[in-house]
C-alpha positions in Angstrom: -8.3 2.2 -20.2 -8.0 0.0 -23.3 -7.2 -3.7 -22.9 -3.5 -3.5 -23.9 -3.0 -0.5 -21.5 -4.8 -2.3 -18.7 -2.6 -5.4 -19.2 0.6 -3.2 -19.3 -0.5 -1.3 -16.1 -1.3 -4.5 -14.2 2.0 -6.0 -15.2 3.7 -2.8 -13.9 1.8 -3.2 -10.7 3.1 -6.8 -10.4 6.7 -5.7 -10.9 6.3 -3.0 -8.3 4.9 -5.5 -5.8 7.7 -7.9 -6.5 10.2 -5.1 -6.0 9.0 -5.1 -2.4 9.4 -8.9 -2.1 5.7 -9.7 -2.5 5.2 -13.4 -2.4 2.9 -15.8 -4.2 1.9 -13.4 -6.9 -1.1 -14.5 -9.0 -2.5 -12.6 -12.0 -6.1 -13.6 -12.9 -7.8 -12.9 -16.2 -11.3 -11.9 -15.0 -12.7 -11.0 -18.4 -14.4 -14.3 -19.1 -15.9 -14.6 -15.6 -16.7 -11.0 -14.4 -17.9 -7.8 -15.9 -16.6 -5.4 -13.2 -12.9 -5.6 -14.0 -10.4 -7.2 -16.4 -7.7 -8.5 -14.0 -7.0 -9.3 -10.4 -3.5 -9.1 -9.1 -3.0 -11.0 -5.8 0.1 -11.1 -3.6 1.2 -11.6 0.0 3.2 -9.5 2.4 4.3 -11.1 5.7 3.7 -8.1 8.0 1.4 -5.1 8.0 4.5 -2.9 7.2 5.3 -5.1 4.2 1.7 -5.0 2.9 1.7 -1.2 3.2 5.1 -1.0 1.5 3.9 -3.2 -1.4 0.8 -0.9 -1.7 2.9 2.2 -1.7 5.2 0.8 -4.4 2.3 -0.2 -6.6 0.6 3.3 -6.2 3.9 5.2 -6.8 4.9 3.2 -9.9 1.5 3.5 -11.5 1.1 7.2 -10.5 4.3 7.9 -12.5 2.4 6.7 -15.6 -0.6 8.8 -14.7 -2.6 5.7 -13.5 -4.4 6.4 -10.2 -6.7 4.1 -8.2 -10.4 4.9 -8.2 -10.7 3.5 -4.7 -8.5 2.0 -2.1 -9.1 0.5 1.3 -7.4 -1.4 4.1 -4.1 0.4 4.2 -4.3 1.5 7.8 -4.8 -2.0 9.1 -2.4 -3.6 6.6 -4.1 -7.0 6.6 -5.7 -6.7 3.2 -5.1 -3.7 1.0 -7.4 -3.4 -2.1 -6.4 -0.9 -4.8 -9.2 -0.6 -7.4 -8.0 0.7 -10.8 -11.3 -0.1 -12.4 -9.8 -2.2 -15.2 -7.8 -4.2 -12.7 -7.8 -4.7 -8.9 -4.7 -5.2 -6.8 -5.2 -7.3 -3.6 -2.3 -7.3 -1.1 -2.9 -9.8 1.7 -1.3 -10.9 4.9 -1.0 -14.7 4.9 -3.9 -15.0 7.3 -6.2 -12.8 5.3 -5.2 -14.5 2.0 -6.0 -17.9 3.5 -9.3 -16.7 5.0 -10.7 -14.9 2.0 -9.3 -17.5 -0.5 -9.9 -15.3 -3.6 -8.3 -17.9 -5.9 -10.9 -20.4 -4.9 -13.8 -17.9 -5.2 -12.6 -17.0 -8.7 -11.2 -20.4 -9.7 -12.8 -20.2 -13.2 -10.6 -17.2 -14.0 -7.5 -18.1 -16.0 -4.1 -17.7 -14.3 -1.7 -15.6 -16.4 2.0 -15.7 -16.2 3.8 -13.0 -14.3 5.6 -10.3 -16.3 8.5 -11.9 -18.2 11.1 -9.5 -16.6 10.1 -10.3 -13.0 11.2 -12.9 -10.6 8.4 -14.1 -8.3 9.3 -14.4 -4.6 7.9 -17.3 -2.6 8.2 -17.8 1.1 10.5 -20.8 0.6 13.1 -18.5 -1.0 13.6 -16.7 2.3 
């Protein structure tokens, strides 16, 4: 996938996650700090069912564009779902898993990118 298409697809994934009320969405530009992917998309769901619904939404929206994950894991448990699209990786966490794995700290050198312009991020305080 070319850079522009990868950015467009990860932004579509962000919109799909936000459609299911994903919270604390973070988009990291991994290109300067990692060679295995271009972007990380991180978000939180507040129950296993919501984590799974966010995952379903991301997969469905991207599949409509012909973009399929190369690998996925964690769906059955619903604590941390990882969707690997090669050029970007979507991480959907429960609050406990997000705090425990602290991906933002591990990859703190990666630049945070703004969410897609046509999306409204959801935070827990908005409930």
